[in-house]
N, CA, C and O atoms as a GROMACS GRO file, in nm:
protein
  192
    1UNK      N    1   0.108  -0.112  -0.023
    1UNK     CA    2  -0.002  -0.002   0.012
    1UNK      C    3   0.112   0.134   0.009
    1UNK      O    4   0.078   0.246   0.046
    2UNK      N    5   0.232   0.105  -0.034
    2UNK     CA    6   0.266   0.224  -0.042
    2UNK      C    7   0.294   0.352  -0.150
    2UNK      O    8   0.360   0.456  -0.156
    3UNK      N    9   0.212   0.286  -0.221
    3UNK     CA   10   0.203   0.325  -0.388
    3UNK      C   11   0.109   0.402  -0.384
    3UNK      O   12   0.115   0.474  -0.484
    4UNK      N   13   0.014   0.428  -0.316
    4UNK     CA   14  -0.054   0.566  -0.260
    4UNK      C   15  -0.014   0.610  -0.147
    4UNK      O   16  -0.059   0.563  -0.042
    5UNK      N   17   0.060   0.687  -0.149
    5UNK     CA   18   0.054   0.796  -0.090
    5UNK      C   19   0.002   0.914  -0.077
    5UNK      O   20  -0.017   0.968   0.032
    6UNK      N   21  -0.042   0.996  -0.255
    6UNK     CA   22  -0.085   1.107  -0.264
    6UNK      C   23  -0.230   1.047  -0.250
    6UNK      O   24  -0.260   0.932  -0.282
    7UNK      N   25  -0.344   1.172  -0.179
    7UNK     CA   26  -0.495   1.090  -0.166
    7UNK      C   27  -0.555   1.091  -0.375
    7UNK      O   28  -0.500   1.120  -0.481
    8UNK      N   29  -0.675   1.047  -0.339
    8UNK     CA   30  -0.706   1.044  -0.430
    8UNK      C   31  -0.806   1.172  -0.464
    8UNK      O   32  -0.797   1.278  -0.401
    9UNK      N   33  -0.901   1.151  -0.571
    9UNK     CA   34  -0.932   1.271  -0.613
    9UNK      C   35  -1.069   1.370  -0.535
    9UNK      O   36  -1.105   1.481  -0.497
   10UNK      N   37  -1.112   1.193  -0.553
   10UNK     CA   38  -1.211   1.237  -0.442
   10UNK      C   39  -1.206   1.252  -0.306
   10UNK      O   40  -1.269   1.338  -0.245
   11UNK      N   41  -1.153   1.193  -0.269
   11UNK     CA   42  -1.067   1.233  -0.150
   11UNK      C   43  -1.037   1.365  -0.109
   11UNK      O   44  -1.063   1.420  -0.002
   12UNK      N   45  -0.976   1.410  -0.213
   12UNK     CA   46  -0.908   1.541  -0.210
   12UNK      C   47  -1.020   1.642  -0.188
   12UNK      O   48  -1.011   1.721  -0.095
   13UNK      N   49  -1.118   1.644  -0.265
   13UNK     CA   50  -1.246   1.737  -0.352
   13UNK      C   51  -1.337   1.696  -0.238
   13UNK      O   52  -1.452   1.741  -0.244
   14UNK      N   53  -1.323   1.660  -0.191
   14UNK     CA   54  -1.457   1.559  -0.117
   14UNK      C   55  -1.523   1.670  -0.015
   14UNK      O   56  -1.633   1.722  -0.034
   15UNK      N   57  -1.433   1.697   0.103
   15UNK     CA   58  -1.467   1.847   0.226
   15UNK      C   59  -1.497   1.946   0.094
   15UNK      O   60  -1.598   2.016   0.096
   16UNK      N   61  -1.438   1.949   0.019
   16UNK     CA   62  -1.466   2.150  -0.108
   16UNK      C   63  -1.589   2.145  -0.111
   16UNK      O   64  -1.649   2.240  -0.060
   17UNK      N   65  -1.668   2.029  -0.174
   17UNK     CA   66  -1.778   2.015  -0.259
   17UNK      C   67  -1.861   1.990  -0.120
   17UNK      O   68  -1.974   2.038  -0.119
   18UNK      N   69  -1.820   1.924  -0.010
   18UNK     CA   70  -1.926   1.929   0.097
   18UNK      C   71  -1.918   2.049   0.158
   18UNK      O   72  -2.030   2.082   0.196
   19UNK      N   73  -1.858   2.106   0.176
   19UNK     CA   74  -1.859   2.308   0.246
   19UNK      C   75  -1.885   2.340   0.131
   19UNK      O   76  -1.988   2.401   0.159
   20UNK      N   77  -1.875   2.355  -0.029
   20UNK     CA   78  -1.964   2.416  -0.069
   20UNK      C   79  -2.120   2.418  -0.112
   20UNK      O   80  -2.183   2.510  -0.163
   21UNK      N   81  -2.166   2.272  -0.072
   21UNK     CA   82  -2.278   2.219  -0.057
   21UNK      C   83  -2.369   2.342   0.093
   21UNK      O   84  -2.465   2.419   0.087
   22UNK      N   85  -2.286   2.305   0.195
   22UNK     CA   86  -2.340   2.379   0.299
   22UNK      C   87  -2.361   2.574   0.298
   22UNK      O   88  -2.448   2.645   0.349
   23UNK      N   89  -2.242   2.608   0.218
   23UNK     CA   90  -2.246   2.710   0.168
   23UNK      C   91  -2.385   2.796   0.111
   23UNK      O   92  -2.439   2.904   0.137
   24UNK      N   93  -2.406   2.698   0.029
   24UNK     CA   94  -2.522   2.713  -0.085
   24UNK      C   95  -2.637   2.731   0.005
   24UNK      O   96  -2.679   2.845   0.028
   25UNK      N   97  -2.721   2.563   0.090
   25UNK     CA   98  -2.772   2.569   0.162
   25UNK      C   99  -2.769   2.633   0.260
   25UNK      O  100  -2.872   2.622   0.327
   26UNK      N  101  -2.698   2.696   0.298
   26UNK     CA  102  -2.702   2.822   0.406
   26UNK      C  103  -2.727   2.958   0.374
   26UNK      O  104  -2.772   3.039   0.457
   27UNK      N  105  -2.696   2.988   0.245
   27UNK     CA  106  -2.731   3.104   0.160
   27UNK      C  107  -2.852   3.118   0.083
   27UNK      O  108  -2.902   3.229   0.061
   28UNK      N  109  -2.919   2.962   0.021
   28UNK     CA  110  -3.037   2.970  -0.007
   28UNK      C  111  -3.122   3.000   0.136
   28UNK      O  112  -3.231   3.052   0.114
   29UNK      N  113  -3.098   2.980   0.256
   29UNK     CA  114  -3.216   2.925   0.368
   29UNK      C  115  -3.151   3.100   0.399
   29UNK      O  116  -3.254   3.168   0.406
   30UNK      N  117  -3.059   3.171   0.415
   30UNK     CA  118  -3.048   3.302   0.442
   30UNK      C  119  -3.164   3.391   0.356
   30UNK      O  120  -3.252   3.465   0.400
   31UNK      N  121  -3.134   3.359   0.235
   31UNK     CA  122  -3.258   3.487   0.116
   31UNK      C  123  -3.412   3.438   0.130
   31UNK      O  124  -3.513   3.504   0.108
   32UNK      N  125  -3.400   3.297   0.176
   32UNK     CA  126  -3.555   3.268   0.173
   32UNK      C  127  -3.626   3.303   0.320
   32UNK      O  128  -3.748   3.310   0.339
   33UNK      N  129  -3.524   3.324   0.415
   33UNK     CA  130  -3.606   3.415   0.537
   33UNK      C  131  -3.580   3.578   0.534
   33UNK      O  132  -3.623   3.659   0.616
   34UNK      N  133  -3.495   3.609   0.412
   34UNK     CA  134  -3.475   3.765   0.400
   34UNK      C  135  -3.632   3.802   0.330
   34UNK      O  136  -3.718   3.878   0.375
   35UNK      N  137  -3.635   3.726   0.217
   35UNK     CA  138  -3.737   3.735   0.126
   35UNK      C  139  -3.893   3.723   0.208
   35UNK      O  140  -4.005   3.771   0.191
   36UNK      N  141  -3.821   3.621   0.316
   36UNK     CA  142  -4.005   3.575   0.370
   36UNK      C  143  -4.047   3.682   0.485
   36UNK      O  144  -4.159   3.682   0.535
   37UNK      N  145  -3.916   3.799   0.532
   37UNK     CA  146  -3.924   3.930   0.615
   37UNK      C  147  -3.970   4.013   0.550
   37UNK      O  148  -4.059   4.083   0.598
   38UNK      N  149  -3.928   4.031   0.434
   38UNK     CA  150  -3.912   4.137   0.358
   38UNK      C  151  -4.038   4.193   0.347
   38UNK      O  152  -4.044   4.310   0.383
   39UNK      N  153  -4.168   4.129   0.299
   39UNK     CA  154  -4.258   4.207   0.282
   39UNK      C  155  -4.339   4.255   0.429
   39UNK      O  156  -4.401   4.359   0.453
   40UNK      N  157  -4.310   4.135   0.514
   40UNK     CA  158  -4.394   4.210   0.663
   40UNK      C  159  -4.334   4.289   0.720
   40UNK      O  160  -4.402   4.366   0.787
   41UNK      N  161  -4.220   4.305   0.722
   41UNK     CA  162  -4.146   4.429   0.774
   41UNK      C  163  -4.181   4.588   0.659
   41UNK      O  164  -4.214   4.701   0.696
   42UNK      N  165  -4.160   4.539   0.522
   42UNK     CA  166  -4.266   4.670   0.463
   42UNK      C  167  -4.394   4.679   0.537
   42UNK      O  168  -4.391   4.793   0.585
   43UNK      N  169  -4.442   4.655   0.552
   43UNK     CA  170  -4.559   4.648   0.588
   43UNK      C  171  -4.599   4.671   0.669
   43UNK      O  172  -4.712   4.720   0.668
   44UNK      N  173  -4.521   4.644   0.801
   44UNK     CA  174  -4.504   4.693   0.914
   44UNK      C  175  -4.500   4.859   0.896
   44UNK      O  176  -4.593   4.936   0.920
   45UNK      N  177  -4.369   4.893   0.850
   45UNK     CA  178  -4.325   5.053   0.821
   45UNK      C  179  -4.446   5.118   0.750
   45UNK      O  180  -4.500   5.219   0.796
   46UNK      N  181  -4.469   5.085   0.689
   46UNK     CA  182  -4.587   5.151   0.586
   46UNK      C  183  -4.695   5.192   0.672
   46UNK      O  184  -4.749   5.303   0.665
   47UNK      N  185  -4.743   5.044   0.802
   47UNK     CA  186  -4.852   5.075   0.883
   47UNK      C  187  -4.835   5.205   0.978
   47UNK      O  188  -4.925   5.286   1.002
   48UNK      N  189  -4.706   5.210   1.028
   48UNK     CA  190  -4.655   5.303   1.118
   48UNK      C  191  -4.620   5.409   1.045
   48UNK      O  192  -4.572   5.508   1.099
   0.00000   0.00000   0.00000
């Protein structure tokens, strides 16, 4: 097993893809919350 000293491409890029997926999901959730709260905030500001 000494001929595989370097990690494979899957082992090397899997954490990067996982981190990118987490960032995409978190940013999507952030924008969903912002776009969901924006009409309520505008309506409350318009009422005030």
